C-alpha positions as CSV (number, residue, x, y, z in Angstrom):
1,M,-6.1,25.0,-0.2
2,A,-4.6,21.9,0.9
3,V,-3.3,22.0,4.6
4,R,0.4,20.9,5.2
5,L,0.8,17.9,7.2
6,S,4.5,18.2,8.0
7,C,6.6,21.2,9.0
8,R,10.4,20.0,8.9
9,S,11.5,20.2,5.4
10,Q,14.6,18.1,5.8
11,E,13.2,15.3,7.7
12,M,13.5,12.7,5.0
13,L,16.5,14.2,3.1
14,G,18.4,11.5,1.3
15,K,15.7,8.9,1.6
16,T,14.3,7.1,-1.4
17,C,10.3,6.5,-1.1
18,L,8.1,4.6,-3.5
19,V,4.5,5.2,-3.3
20,T,1.8,3.2,-5.2
21,G,-1.5,4.4,-6.1
22,A,-0.1,8.0,-5.9
23,T,-2.0,9.9,-8.6
24,G,-5.0,10.6,-6.4
25,G,-6.4,10.2,-2.9
26,I,-4.3,9.7,0.1
27,G,-1.5,8.2,-2.1
28,R,-0.9,11.6,-3.8
29,V,-1.0,13.4,-0.5
30,T,1.3,10.9,0.9
31,A,3.8,11.3,-1.8
32,L,3.4,15.1,-1.5
33,E,4.3,15.2,2.0
34,L,7.3,12.9,1.7
35,A,8.6,15.2,-1.1
36,H,7.9,18.3,1.3
37,M,10.4,16.6,3.7
38,S,13.0,16.5,0.9
39,A,12.9,12.7,0.2
40,N,13.4,11.5,-3.1
41,V,10.1,10.1,-4.3
42,I,8.9,7.9,-6.8
43,I,5.2,7.6,-7.5
44,V,3.2,4.6,-9.1
45,G,0.2,4.9,-11.1
46,R,-1.5,3.0,-14.0
47,N,-2.1,6.1,-16.3
48,P,1.1,7.7,-17.5
49,A,-0.6,11.1,-18.3
50,K,-2.0,11.2,-14.7
51,C,1.4,10.3,-13.3
52,A,3.2,13.0,-15.4
53,D,0.6,15.6,-14.2
54,T,1.0,14.4,-10.6
55,V,4.9,14.7,-10.6
56,V,4.6,18.3,-12.1
57,G,2.1,19.4,-9.4
58,I,4.2,17.7,-6.5
59,R,7.5,19.4,-8.0
60,E,5.7,22.8,-8.1
61,A,4.3,22.6,-4.8
62,T,7.4,21.4,-2.8
63,G,10.2,22.7,-4.9
64,N,11.6,19.3,-4.9
65,L,12.6,18.2,-8.2
66,A,13.6,14.6,-7.1
67,V,10.0,13.5,-7.9
68,E,9.4,10.9,-10.7
69,F,7.0,8.3,-11.8
70,L,6.8,4.5,-12.9
71,V,3.8,3.1,-14.5
72,A,2.2,-0.1,-13.7
73,D,-1.0,-1.8,-13.3
74,L,-0.5,-3.7,-10.0
75,S,-3.2,-6.1,-10.5
76,S,-0.9,-7.8,-13.4
77,Q,1.9,-9.8,-12.2
78,Q,4.0,-9.1,-15.4
79,Q,3.7,-5.4,-14.9
80,I,4.9,-5.9,-11.2
81,W,7.8,-7.7,-12.3
82,Q,8.5,-4.9,-14.8
83,L,7.9,-2.1,-12.2
84,A,10.5,-3.7,-9.7
85,M,13.1,-4.2,-12.6
86,D,12.7,-0.6,-13.7
87,F,12.9,0.8,-10.1
88,Q,16.2,-1.1,-9.8
89,K,17.5,0.0,-12.9
90,R,17.4,3.6,-11.9
91,H,17.8,3.3,-8.1
92,T,20.3,1.5,-5.7
93,R,18.3,2.1,-2.6
94,L,14.8,2.0,-1.0
95,D,14.2,3.5,2.4
96,V,10.4,3.4,2.4
97,L,7.8,1.6,0.4
98,V,4.2,2.7,0.8
99,N,1.8,-0.1,-0.6
100,N,-1.3,2.0,-1.1
101,A,-2.9,1.1,-4.4
102,G,-6.2,-0.5,-4.0
103,A,-9.8,-0.8,-5.2
104,L,-13.3,-2.1,-4.7
105,Y,-15.1,-3.8,-7.3
106,F,-18.8,-4.4,-7.0
107,G,-18.9,-7.0,-9.7
108,R,-16.6,-10.0,-10.1
109,E,-13.7,-9.2,-12.4
110,K,-10.7,-11.1,-13.1
111,S,-7.0,-10.1,-13.4
112,V,-5.1,-10.6,-16.5
113,D,-3.7,-13.6,-14.6
114,G,-7.0,-15.1,-14.1
115,I,-7.2,-14.1,-10.4
116,E,-10.2,-12.4,-8.8
117,K,-9.0,-8.8,-9.3
118,T,-9.7,-7.5,-5.7
119,F,-7.6,-10.1,-4.3
120,A,-5.0,-9.7,-7.1
121,L,-4.7,-5.9,-6.7
122,N,-5.2,-5.3,-2.9
123,H,-3.1,-8.2,-1.7
124,L,-1.1,-9.8,-4.2
125,G,0.1,-6.3,-5.5
126,Y,1.4,-5.7,-2.0
127,F,2.8,-9.0,-1.6
128,M,4.6,-9.3,-4.8
129,L,6.0,-6.0,-5.1
130,T,7.3,-5.9,-1.6
131,N,9.1,-9.3,-2.0
132,L,10.6,-8.3,-5.4
133,L,12.0,-5.1,-3.8
134,L,13.1,-6.7,-0.3
135,D,16.8,-7.2,-1.3
136,V,17.5,-3.6,-2.1
137,M,15.5,-2.5,1.1
138,I,17.5,-4.8,3.2
139,D,20.6,-3.4,1.6
140,S,19.3,0.2,2.5
141,A,18.4,-0.6,5.9
142,P,17.0,0.9,8.1
143,A,14.0,1.0,5.9
144,R,10.3,0.8,6.3
145,I,7.4,-1.0,4.7
146,V,3.9,0.6,5.0
147,N,0.9,-1.4,4.1
148,V,-2.3,0.7,3.9
149,A,-5.2,-1.6,5.1
150,S,-8.6,-0.5,6.6
151,S,-10.8,-1.0,9.5
152,A,-12.7,-3.1,7.0
153,H,-10.5,-5.9,7.5
154,K,-12.5,-6.5,11.0
155,L,-15.3,-7.7,8.8
156,G,-13.1,-10.0,6.7
157,R,-13.5,-13.9,6.7
158,L,-10.8,-15.8,4.9
159,N,-10.8,-19.1,3.4
160,V,-7.2,-19.5,2.2
161,E,-7.9,-22.3,-0.2
162,D,-10.3,-20.1,-2.5
163,A,-9.4,-16.7,-1.5
164,H,-8.1,-16.0,-5.1
165,S,-11.2,-17.3,-6.7
166,P,-14.1,-17.6,-4.3
167,N,-17.3,-19.6,-5.3
168,R,-19.5,-16.7,-4.4
169,Y,-18.7,-13.0,-5.0
170,F,-19.8,-9.9,-3.0
171,G,-17.9,-6.7,-3.7
172,W,-17.6,-5.7,0.0
173,R,-16.8,-9.1,1.3
174,A,-14.1,-9.4,-1.1
175,Y,-12.6,-6.1,-0.2
176,S,-12.8,-6.7,3.4
177,R,-11.1,-10.1,2.9
178,S,-8.4,-8.3,0.8
179,K,-7.8,-5.9,3.8
180,L,-7.7,-8.7,6.2
181,C,-4.9,-10.1,3.9
182,N,-3.0,-6.8,4.2
183,V,-2.9,-7.3,8.0
184,L,-2.0,-11.0,7.9
185,F,0.7,-10.6,5.5
186,T,2.2,-7.6,7.5
187,Y,2.4,-9.8,10.6
188,E,3.9,-12.8,8.7
189,L,6.4,-10.5,6.9
190,A,7.5,-8.8,10.2
191,R,8.5,-12.3,11.5
192,R,10.4,-13.1,8.6
193,L,12.2,-9.8,8.8
194,K,13.1,-10.0,12.4
195,S,16.6,-10.6,11.8
196,T,16.9,-7.6,9.4
197,N,16.8,-3.9,10.1
198,V,13.7,-3.7,7.8
199,T,10.3,-2.9,9.6
200,V,6.8,-3.5,8.3
201,N,3.5,-2.1,9.6
202,A,-0.1,-2.0,8.4
203,L,-2.4,1.1,9.0
204,D,-6.1,2.1,8.8
205,P,-6.4,5.8,7.2
206,G,-10.0,6.0,8.1
207,L,-13.1,6.6,6.0
208,V,-11.7,9.0,3.3
209,A,-13.5,11.3,1.1
210,T,-11.9,10.1,-2.3
211,N,-13.1,8.8,-5.6
212,F,-12.2,5.2,-4.7
213,L,-15.4,3.7,-6.2
214,T,-15.2,5.3,-9.6
215,N,-14.7,2.1,-11.4
216,N,-18.1,0.9,-10.5
217,G,-20.5,2.8,-12.8
218,F,-23.6,4.7,-11.4
219,L,-23.3,2.6,-8.1
220,G,-19.8,3.7,-7.6
221,R,-20.4,7.4,-8.3
222,F,-23.1,7.3,-5.7
223,G,-20.8,5.7,-3.3
224,N,-18.3,8.4,-4.0
225,F,-21.0,11.0,-3.1
226,L,-21.7,9.3,0.3
227,L,-17.8,9.2,0.9
228,R,-17.6,13.0,0.3
229,V,-20.4,13.7,2.7
230,R,-19.4,11.2,5.4
231,G,-15.7,10.9,5.0
232,I,-12.7,12.9,6.3
233,S,-10.3,14.8,3.9
234,V,-7.8,13.3,2.0
235,E,-5.0,15.1,4.0
236,D,-6.5,13.8,7.2
237,G,-6.6,10.4,5.7
238,A,-2.9,10.6,4.7
239,R,-1.7,11.6,8.2
240,T,-1.2,8.1,9.5
241,S,0.6,6.8,6.4
242,V,3.0,9.9,6.5
243,Y,3.4,9.1,10.1
244,T,4.2,5.5,9.8
245,A,6.6,6.2,6.9
246,S,8.6,9.1,8.6
247,S,8.0,9.4,12.1
248,P,10.8,8.8,14.5
249,D,8.3,7.4,16.8
250,M,8.0,4.3,14.3
251,E,11.8,3.8,14.3
252,G,12.5,-0.1,14.9
253,L,8.7,-0.8,15.4
254,S,7.6,-3.8,13.3
255,G,4.4,-5.8,13.1
256,K,2.1,-3.1,14.3
257,Y,-1.4,-1.9,13.4
258,V,-1.5,2.0,13.5
259,V,-4.8,4.1,13.6
260,K,-4.5,8.0,14.0
261,N,-0.8,7.7,14.6
262,R,-0.9,5.2,17.4
263,W,-0.7,1.4,17.4
264,V,-3.7,-0.6,18.5
265,R,-4.9,-4.1,18.4
266,S,-6.3,-5.3,14.9
267,S,-8.9,-8.0,14.6
268,K,-8.5,-11.4,16.6
269,Q,-8.3,-13.2,13.4
270,S,-5.5,-11.3,12.0
271,Y,-3.3,-12.6,14.7
272,D,-3.9,-16.3,13.7
273,E,-0.4,-17.4,12.8
274,V,-1.5,-20.5,10.9
275,Q,-3.7,-18.3,8.7
276,Q,-0.6,-16.0,8.2
277,A,1.6,-18.6,7.2
278,A,-1.1,-20.3,5.0
279,L,-1.9,-17.2,3.2
280,W,1.8,-16.6,2.5
281,E,2.3,-20.1,1.0
282,V,-0.8,-19.6,-1.2
283,S,0.7,-16.1,-2.2
284,V,3.9,-17.7,-3.0
285,N,2.1,-20.3,-5.3
286,L,0.4,-17.8,-7.2
287,T,3.1,-15.3,-7.7
288,G,6.5,-17.4,-7.7
289,V,7.9,-15.1,-5.3
290,G,8.5,-15.1,-1.4
291,F,11.1,-14.0,1.0
292,K,12.0,-17.0,3.3
293,G,13.8,-15.0,6.1
294,A,14.4,-16.3,9.6
295,V,10.8,-17.8,10.7
């Protein structure tokens, strides 16, 4: 039986929350807990049937009928555009955006846009969806953006010029690089949002026992086995996401890196403002979107 992470049933009453990658793992638990707190929850996933099943499960578990889904593959820029438009057709406010969807690909793959897929999904997916929804979040403020990163960012090395199409590809390096991008993006966006009442923070959920590597054949299945042996539960893994999205302790805090419900220092490289700005410009060039803000 899953362990409840929260106990205050009205904590997020009236808040609208969008959670990506929410049909399984820590994304599903994050959405479940926000629904337990009486939030209006929209989950995002690639598979319509899994999305529908997840919504039914969350509604039944929480008694909260204000749970729905939108379908999008967040490695596809066209589908991200469509997702943002579909959301804004249904909703006039967004209080919390949890960027959680991500993957690790052992072999080099390209997105439909011709971009290395780990970078396309794990970084550009966060960057593009956030920027497309920023206007509605600013109008809804105070609002929060939560970027699920990883301690793997500490191993990441970034050459901004070829991050979207590296000459040599190693799956773990690509994943670590994408997680570094999550933190760099968080800090740059926090600076651009400083004149608004929208906060943005990154977090490390820990090593979580999920089926995160399923898309990698036999090696992925073996990797998932090791995660189940060594990793923490999805409930424990989601705690920091839920905390960052909902806790009064995070009110007004922006540009933080959160681990086990406290903010700590991220890697030295992640504070490089030249790389933050360069990554932003490359991301704008690749997607055609980007909030200027007050830099």
